[in-house]
C-alpha positions in Angstrom: 45.4 -50.2 117.0 47.6 -53.2 117.9 50.9 -52.7 116.0 52.9 -49.7 114.8 56.1 -49.7 112.7 58.4 -46.7 113.3 60.9 -45.7 110.5 63.5 -43.2 111.4 66.1 -41.7 109.1 67.5 -38.6 107.4 65.1 -38.8 104.4 67.3 -36.3 102.5 65.1 -36.6 100.5 62.5 -39.3 101.2 62.3 -41.7 98.2 59.9 -44.3 96.9 62.2 -47.0 98.4 61.5 -45.5 101.9 57.8 -45.7 101.3 57.9 -49.3 100.0 60.2 -50.4 102.8 57.8 -49.1 105.5 54.8 -50.6 103.8 56.5 -53.9 103.4 57.5 -53.9 107.1 53.9 -53.1 108.0 52.6 -56.0 105.9 55.2 -58.3 107.3 54.2 -57.9 110.9 50.5 -57.0 110.4 50.8 -53.4 111.6 48.0 -50.9 111.1 50.2 -47.8 111.2 53.6 -46.8 109.9 55.3 -43.6 111.2 58.1 -41.8 109.5 60.4 -40.0 112.0 62.9 -37.6 110.2 66.2 -37.0 112.0 66.9 -33.4 113.1 69.0 -31.0 111.1 72.0 -31.4 113.4 72.2 -35.2 112.8 71.8 -34.9 109.0 74.4 -32.1 108.9 76.8 -34.3 110.8 76.1 -37.2 108.5 76.5 -35.2 105.3 79.7 -33.7 106.6 81.3 -37.0 105.8 80.3 -36.8 102.1 81.7 -34.8 99.2 78.6 -32.6 99.3 78.2 -31.4 102.9 76.0 -28.5 102.0 73.2 -30.7 100.5 71.1 -30.8 103.6 67.4 -30.3 103.1 65.9 -28.1 105.9 63.9 -29.8 108.5 60.6 -28.2 107.4 61.3 -29.3 103.8 61.9 -32.9 104.7 58.8 -32.9 106.9 56.7 -31.4 104.0 58.0 -34.1 101.7 57.1 -36.9 104.1 53.7 -35.4 104.6 53.2 -35.2 100.9 54.2 -38.9 100.7 51.7 -39.8 103.3 48.8 -37.7 102.0 45.7 -39.8 101.3 47.0 -42.9 103.1 45.5 -43.2 106.6 48.0 -46.0 107.4 51.0 -43.6 107.2 52.0 -40.7 109.5 54.9 -38.3 110.2 56.3 -37.6 113.6 58.6 -34.5 113.8 59.5 -34.9 117.5 63.2 -35.4 116.8 63.4 -31.8 115.5 63.1 -30.6 119.0 66.1 -32.8 120.2 69.3 -30.8 120.7 71.7 -33.6 120.1 72.8 -35.5 117.0 72.3 -39.1 118.0 71.2 -41.6 120.7 67.6 -40.4 121.0 65.8 -43.3 119.3 64.6 -44.8 122.5 63.1 -41.4 123.5 61.4 -41.3 120.1 59.9 -44.7 120.6 58.8 -43.9 124.1 57.2 -40.7 122.9 55.3 -42.5 120.1 54.2 -45.2 122.6 52.7 -42.4 124.8 51.1 -40.9 121.7 49.4 -44.2 120.8 48.7 -45.9 124.2 46.3 -48.3 122.4 49.2 -49.9 120.5 50.1 -53.4 121.7 53.5 -53.6 120.0 55.9 -51.1 118.5 58.5 -52.1 115.9 61.6 -50.1 114.9 62.6 -50.4 111.2 66.4 -50.7 111.2 68.9 -50.7 108.4 70.9 -54.0 108.4 74.1 -52.2 107.6 73.8 -50.4 111.0 73.6 -53.6 113.2 77.2 -53.1 114.2 76.6 -49.6 115.5 73.3 -50.5 117.1 74.9 -52.8 119.6 77.1 -49.9 120.8 74.2 -47.8 121.8 74.1 -47.2 125.6 70.4 -48.0 125.4 70.8 -51.1 123.3 69.5 -53.7 125.8 66.8 -51.4 127.2 65.7 -50.8 123.6 65.5 -54.5 122.8 63.5 -55.3 125.9 60.9 -52.7 125.2 60.6 -52.9 121.4 61.1 -55.2 118.4 63.5 -54.5 115.6 62.7 -55.2 111.9 65.7 -55.8 109.6 65.4 -56.6 105.9 67.2 -59.4 104.1 68.9 -58.2 100.9 70.7 -59.9 98.0 74.1 -60.6 99.4 73.2 -59.7 103.0 71.7 -62.0 105.5 71.1 -60.3 108.9 70.4 -63.6 110.5 74.0 -64.6 110.0 75.3 -61.4 111.5 72.9 -61.7 114.5 73.8 -65.3 115.2 77.6 -64.7 114.9 77.7 -61.5 117.0 77.4 -61.9 120.8 75.3 -58.8 121.7 72.5 -59.2 119.1 72.5 -63.0 119.6 71.7 -62.6 123.3 68.5 -60.6 122.3 67.7 -62.6 119.2 64.0 -62.7 120.0 63.8 -58.9 119.6 64.6 -59.1 115.9 62.2 -59.7 113.0 63.8 -60.6 109.7 61.9 -59.8 106.5 62.7 -60.0 102.8 63.2 -56.7 101.1 60.5 -55.7 98.6 61.2 -55.9 94.9 61.7 -52.9 92.7 63.8 -50.6 95.0 67.3 -51.5 93.8 69.2 -48.4 92.9 66.7 -46.0 94.6 68.3 -44.0 97.3 68.5 -40.4 98.6 72.1 -40.3 97.4 71.1 -41.4 93.9 68.5 -38.6 93.9 70.9 -36.0 94.9 73.4 -37.1 92.3 70.8 -36.9 89.6 69.6 -33.4 90.6 73.2 -32.2 90.8 73.9 -33.3 87.2 70.6 -31.8 86.0 69.0 -35.2 85.3 65.5 -34.4 86.5 63.9 -37.4 84.8 66.0 -39.8 86.8 65.5 -37.9 90.1 61.8 -37.7 89.5 61.5 -41.5 88.8 62.8 -42.2 92.4 60.4 -39.8 94.1 56.7 -39.1 94.3 55.8 -36.1 92.1 54.7 -34.1 95.1 58.1 -34.7 96.8 60.0 -33.9 93.6 58.1 -30.6 93.3 59.3 -29.7 96.9 62.9 -30.6 96.0 63.1 -27.7 93.6 64.8 -24.7 95.2 66.5 -26.8 97.9 70.3 -26.9 98.5 70.2 -29.9 96.1 69.6 -28.2 92.8 70.9 -26.8 89.5 68.3 -24.2 89.0 69.5 -20.6 89.3 66.2 -18.8 89.5 62.4 -19.2 89.2 61.5 -17.2 86.1 58.0 -18.4 85.4 55.0 -18.9 87.7 53.6 -21.8 85.7 53.8 -25.6 86.1 55.2 -26.6 89.4 55.5 -22.9 90.4 51.9 -22.0 89.4 51.1 -21.6 93.1 53.2 -18.4 93.1 50.8 -16.7 90.6 48.0 -14.4 91.6 45.8 -16.5 89.3 46.3 -19.6 91.4 43.0 -20.9 92.8 43.5 -20.2 96.6 40.9 -18.4 98.6 42.0 -15.1 100.1 40.3 -13.1 102.8 41.1 -9.4 102.3 39.5 -6.5 104.3 36.5 -8.6 105.4 35.7 -10.3 102.1 36.6 -13.7 100.7 37.9 -13.9 97.1 38.6 -17.1 95.1 42.1 -16.0 94.2 44.6 -13.2 94.8 43.9 -11.5 91.4 40.2 -11.0 92.3 41.2 -9.6 95.6 43.7 -7.2 94.1 41.3 -6.0 91.4 38.5 -5.5 93.9 40.8 -3.3 96.0 40.7 -0.7 93.3 37.2 0.1 94.5 36.5 2.2 97.6 32.9 1.2 97.9 32.6 -2.3 99.4 29.5 -2.9 97.3 31.5 -2.6 94.2 33.8 -5.3 95.4 31.1 -7.9 95.8 31.2 -9.1 92.1 34.8 -9.9 92.5 34.1 -12.3 95.3 31.9 -14.3 92.9 34.3 -14.4 90.0 36.5 -17.6 90.0 38.1 -16.8 86.7 41.1 -14.6 87.4 41.3 -13.4 83.8 37.7 -12.2 84.0 38.5 -10.5 87.3 41.4 -8.7 85.7 39.2 -7.5 82.9 36.6 -6.3 85.4 39.2 -4.4 87.3 39.9 -2.3 84.2 36.3 -1.1 84.1 35.9 0.0 87.8 35.9 3.6 89.0 39.6 3.6 90.1 40.2 5.0 93.6 42.2 8.2 93.4 45.1 7.0 95.6 45.6 3.8 93.7 49.1 4.4 92.5 50.2 5.2 96.0 48.7 2.2 97.8 48.8 -0.7 95.3 52.2 -2.0 96.3 51.1 -2.2 100.0 47.8 -3.8 99.0 49.6 -6.4 96.9 51.9 -7.3 99.8 48.9 -7.7 102.2 47.1 -9.9 99.7 50.1 -12.1 99.0 50.8 -12.5 102.8 47.1 -13.3 103.4 47.2 -16.0 100.7 50.1 -17.9 102.2 49.0 -17.4 105.8 45.6 -19.0 104.9 47.2 -21.9 103.0 50.1 -23.5 105.0 50.7 -26.1 102.3 51.5 -23.3 99.9 53.6 -21.5 102.4 55.7 -24.7 102.7 56.1 -24.9 99.0 57.1 -21.2 98.9 59.7 -21.8 101.7 60.9 -24.9 99.8 62.1 -22.6 96.9 65.0 -21.8 99.3 66.9 -18.8 98.2 66.0 -19.0 94.5 65.3 -15.6 93.0 61.6 -15.3 92.1 60.3 -13.4 89.0 57.2 -13.8 86.9 58.7 -13.8 83.5 55.8 -13.0 81.1 55.0 -12.5 77.5 52.4 -9.8 78.1 55.1 -7.1 78.7 54.3 -6.5 82.4 57.5 -4.8 83.6 56.1 -3.5 86.8 55.0 -6.6 88.7 57.2 -9.0 86.7 59.9 -9.3 84.1 59.4 -9.2 80.3 60.5 -12.6 79.2 61.7 -11.3 75.8 63.7 -8.3 76.9 64.6 -9.3 80.5 63.5 -5.9 81.8 61.2 -5.4 84.7 61.0 -4.1 88.2 59.7 -7.4 89.5 57.7 -6.1 92.4 55.6 -9.2 92.8 58.7 -11.3 92.9 60.2 -9.1 95.5 57.0 -9.3 97.6 57.0 -13.1 97.3 60.6 -13.3 98.4 59.9 -11.1 101.4 56.9 -13.3 102.4 59.1 -16.4 101.8 61.6 -15.2 104.3 58.7 -14.9 106.8 57.8 -18.5 106.0 61.3 -19.7 106.8 62.7 -19.6 103.3 65.8 -18.0 101.9 64.5 -14.4 101.6 65.1 -11.9 98.9 68.0 -12.2 96.5 68.7 -10.4 93.2 68.0 -12.1 89.9 71.3 -13.6 88.5 72.4 -12.7 85.0 72.2 -16.3 84.0 68.5 -16.3 84.6 67.5 -13.1 82.8 69.2 -10.1 81.3 70.0 -7.3 83.8 66.8 -5.8 85.2 66.3 -2.3 84.0 63.3 -0.5 85.7 61.0 1.0 83.1 59.9 3.7 85.6 60.6 4.8 89.1 59.1 2.5 91.7 55.9 4.0 93.1 56.2 4.8 96.8 53.8 3.2 99.2 53.8 6.2 101.5 51.7 9.3 100.8 53.5 12.2 98.8 55.4 14.6 101.0 54.2 17.8 99.3 50.9 19.1 97.9 52.6 19.5 94.5 53.3 15.7 94.4 49.7 14.6 95.2 47.6 13.2 92.4 44.7 15.1 91.2 41.5 14.0 92.9 38.1 14.7 91.2 36.0 17.0 93.4 33.2 14.4 93.6 35.6 11.8 95.0 37.5 14.1 97.3 35.2 13.5 100.3 35.5 9.7 99.9 39.2 9.9 99.6 39.8 11.9 102.8 36.9 10.6 104.8 37.9 9.7 108.3 37.2 6.3 109.8 33.6 6.0 111.0 33.0 5.8 114.7 33.1 2.4 116.1 30.0 0.5 115.1 28.1 -1.5 117.8 25.3 -2.9 115.7 25.5 -6.7 116.3 22.1 -7.8 117.6 20.2 -5.0 116.0 17.6 -5.2 113.2 18.4 -4.0 109.7 15.7 -3.3 107.2 16.9 -4.0 103.7 14.9 -2.6 100.7 14.8 -6.0 99.0 15.6 -8.7 101.6 13.3 -7.2 104.3 14.3 -7.4 108.0 17.3 -9.3 109.2 19.5 -9.4 112.4 23.0 -8.1 112.3 25.4 -10.7 113.4 28.8 -9.0 113.0 30.6 -5.9 111.7 34.1 -6.6 110.4 36.9 -4.7 108.6 38.2 -1.2 109.2 37.4 2.3 108.1 35.8 2.6 104.7 35.9 -1.1 104.3 33.7 -2.2 107.1 31.3 -5.1 106.2 28.0 -5.7 107.9 27.0 -9.3 108.2 23.2 -9.8 108.3 21.1 -13.0 108.8 17.9 -12.6 106.8 15.2 -15.3 107.3 14.3 -15.2 103.6 17.8 -15.4 101.9 20.3 -16.3 104.7 23.5 -14.5 105.5 24.5 -11.4 103.4 27.6 -9.3 103.6 26.9 -5.6 103.0 29.2 -2.6 102.8 28.8 -0.2 105.7 28.7 2.8 103.3 25.8 1.2 101.3 24.0 0.3 104.5 24.2 3.8 105.9 22.7 5.1 102.7 20.0 2.6 101.9 19.0 0.7 105.1 17.4 1.5 108.5 18.9 0.0 111.7 16.8 -0.3 114.8 17.1 -1.9 118.2 14.2 -4.3 117.4 
């Protein structure tokens, strides 16, 4: 790698103009890599304080996620978040360039992409001359603005003229700016805002401080990732499921063997139907809220890109408005009634991801929420009278204590169908322990501990 162009700025939010400017600069000097460096929150807050809309500051993680979305799939573009660790609000550009030079020691020359309108302030930097000696500065020529004239007629930049590279601005970026995007979003003109941004960036903009939305009331379209039906692998109690719905429905079964079909069912609608036919664990009504929270948390922990999108919803209330009359997990779109437990869980997890946390649904989004029944407690009932009836044949399984610690890895398991195999691991807890076995004939299989104890023999060799 011989040349790198560094483009620093607020990127509040990053637009198509930013992308095109960086690529034009790279092409103009023959650079192999372009690096976006977003300014820290303190700097952007200070800058926005001078506007009529000082609160419209996108969080650092949101701006970084937007830039990464913009760079996705392009090996010639990258994002450096080093300025987020800087405590000040200005004057650290040379530190940024020095850091990037250390990060890419193979680079022969680093260029700093600079806005021509900032030439006057640039010369006032304490590190101005040191900066010009170490790096080259790219400035674009616009209609009505000639940076060469300003450089030649101003003493400080004229003395370091060789440090500047003047290029013509690319076509098609007139009128595109972060300010124009914010204005469009504020007036509810999503079409105009979207035309200035990459679709992935526009999706992340929803729920930010720059918005008109009052709530997320549907987990479809750009918010489909909030749904349990969204295709995102989830590992729950030792098994991997293709989506959260499959994991949740499988959790209705106490026997791990009964959960296996759910690991192979990619269609969440089918998984939901299958869940209606299983032998329901007797304590289901008392544990399902806790199970749902664990599954949702596992989903976003395993998929950081989804966690970023969840956090990017900011402090918007989240509720799965639906037409299938689910008033426990969501809100009935027709009546506006519902307990919205899934939404509450998502907002709780969002807060853990750095988002705005849990807030009530505003009246402007849905009609006042009226619970259709008392929320089911996650804790066990406090008295025998409150406990659910447990069939006698299931009582032993329901109260069974956790098995003694299993130390089987390395032993031989004899399966009635697969033959002999070597145990490689035992995962999970209590009733949900899974035995992983490597069979020479069929490869690795994951078997429920309860089933293994009943149907297989385990020996040292």
